[in-house]
C-alpha positions in Angstrom: -8.4 0.9 14.4 -8.7 4.0 12.8 -12.5 3.7 11.2 -11.9 7.6 9.1 -12.2 6.8 5.1 -9.4 9.3 4.6 -6.1 8.2 6.0 -2.8 9.5 6.3 -0.9 5.7 5.8 3.1 6.4 6.2 3.9 8.6 3.3 0.2 7.9 1.4 -2.8 9.5 1.5 -5.7 6.9 1.4 -9.5 6.9 0.5 -11.3 3.7 1.6 -13.8 3.6 -1.4 -15.0 0.1 -0.7 -14.1 -1.4 2.9 -14.1 -5.3 3.4 -17.3 -4.7 5.8 -19.4 -3.5 2.5 -18.8 -6.8 1.0 -20.2 -10.5 1.9 -16.9 -11.7 0.4 -14.7 -9.1 2.3 -13.5 -7.3 -1.1 -11.9 -4.0 0.0 -10.7 -1.0 -2.3 -8.3 1.6 -1.2 -7.6 4.9 -3.5 -3.9 5.5 -2.4 -1.7 8.5 -3.8 2.0 8.4 -3.1 4.7 11.0 -3.4 7.7 10.6 -5.9 9.8 7.7 -5.3 7.6 6.7 -2.5 8.4 2.7 -1.9 7.0 0.2 0.5 9.5 -2.3 1.9 9.6 -5.6 -0.4 6.7 -7.7 1.3 4.6 -10.9 1.0 0.9 -10.7 1.3 0.1 -14.3 2.8 -3.6 -14.4 2.9 -4.7 -12.7 -0.1 -3.9 -11.2 -3.6 -3.2 -7.9 -4.3 -4.7 -5.8 -7.6 -2.9 -2.6 -8.2 -5.1 -0.3 -11.2 -2.9 2.5 -12.0 -4.8 6.0 -12.0 -2.1 8.4 -12.6 1.5 8.5 -12.8 4.6 5.8 -13.3 5.7 2.9 -11.3 8.2 0.5 -11.1 7.5 -2.7 -9.6 9.5 -5.6 -8.4 7.5 -9.0 -8.1 9.2 -12.2 -7.8 12.6 -10.6 -8.5 11.4 -9.4 -12.1 11.1 -5.5 -12.4 7.8 -4.2 -14.4 6.9 -0.8 -15.4 3.4 0.4 -15.0 1.8 3.4 -15.8 -2.1 5.1 -15.6 -4.6 2.4 -17.1 -2.2 -0.5 -16.2 -3.8 -3.3 -14.2 -1.0 -5.7 -12.1 -2.3 -8.8 -10.1 0.4 -9.7 -7.6 -0.5 -13.3 -6.1 -0.3 -14.1 -2.4 2.9 -15.6 -1.4 4.4 -13.2 -3.9 7.4 -11.2 -3.0 6.7 -7.5 -4.5 7.1 -3.9 -4.0 6.9 -0.6 -6.1 8.6 2.8 -6.5 6.8 5.8 -7.7 8.6 6.8 -10.6 6.7 10.1 -11.9 7.7 13.7 -10.6 4.3 14.3 -10.0 3.6 11.3 -7.7 1.3 8.5 -8.3 -2.4 7.4 -7.8 -3.9 3.9 -8.0 -6.4 1.9 -6.0 -5.5 -1.4 -4.4 -7.8 -4.1 -4.3 -8.1 -7.0 -1.9 -10.0 -9.6 -0.1 -10.3 -10.8 3.3 -9.6 -7.7 4.9 -6.0 -8.0 5.9 -4.4 -5.3 4.3 -7.3 -2.8 4.8 -7.1 -3.7 8.3 -3.1 -3.2 8.2 -3.9 -0.1 6.6 -6.5 1.0 9.4 -4.1 -0.1 12.2 -0.8 1.7 10.9 -2.9 4.9 9.8 -4.0 8.1 11.2 -6.9 10.2 10.3 -5.8 12.5 7.5 -6.1 16.0 8.6 -6.5 17.2 5.1 -7.5 15.9 1.5 -3.6 15.5 0.5 -0.5 13.8 1.0 0.8 13.9 4.7 4.0 16.2 5.5 7.0 14.3 4.6 8.4 12.1 6.8 12.0 11.5 7.9 13.9 8.3 7.7 11.8 5.8 10.1 13.4 4.8 13.6 14.7 1.3 14.3 11.6 1.6 16.6 9.3 2.3 14.1 10.6 -0.2 11.4 10.4 -2.7 14.2 6.6 -1.8 14.9 5.5 -1.8 11.1 7.1 -5.3 10.6 5.1 -6.7 13.7 2.1 -5.5 12.9 2.2 -6.3 9.2 2.9 -10.0 10.4 0.1 -9.8 12.3 -2.3 -9.1 9.5 -0.5 -11.9 7.3 2.3 -9.5 5.5 5.6 -10.3 6.1 8.6 -7.7 5.4 11.1 -9.4 3.3 13.6 -7.1 2.1 13.8 -3.0 1.8 12.3 -0.7 -0.4 13.0 0.0 -3.9 14.9 3.4 -4.1 
């Protein structure tokens, strides 16, 4: 597990603002920056709610089959057990906070990430290999996250 506070997680740059180890309740606040059109696979967090606080950019979310548009200043609560994903719609990319409790999401990010070599987005990655997709699915499941569909592109 990566212990750095600045991480490259998939195609995003993540800063751990509050680690689950900083709070007796296991609250975690991760700051994310992502490029235009970034979208994770549709997924479900089994054990923790997820709060998105949009700091900059425009996003299209799919939450339990419903499309929602979000922009700077918006806050979106996704209850545990709810299928969801997002797509960064703004050309300049997106910037947001993810707030969770119970450590699953933060640990998943730390396991799948690598220390950021610079304080900016990683170089764009090509399409993931079948092996990389399988590793993502397997690791996500270990941390209470089920991949249930494709990204929103």
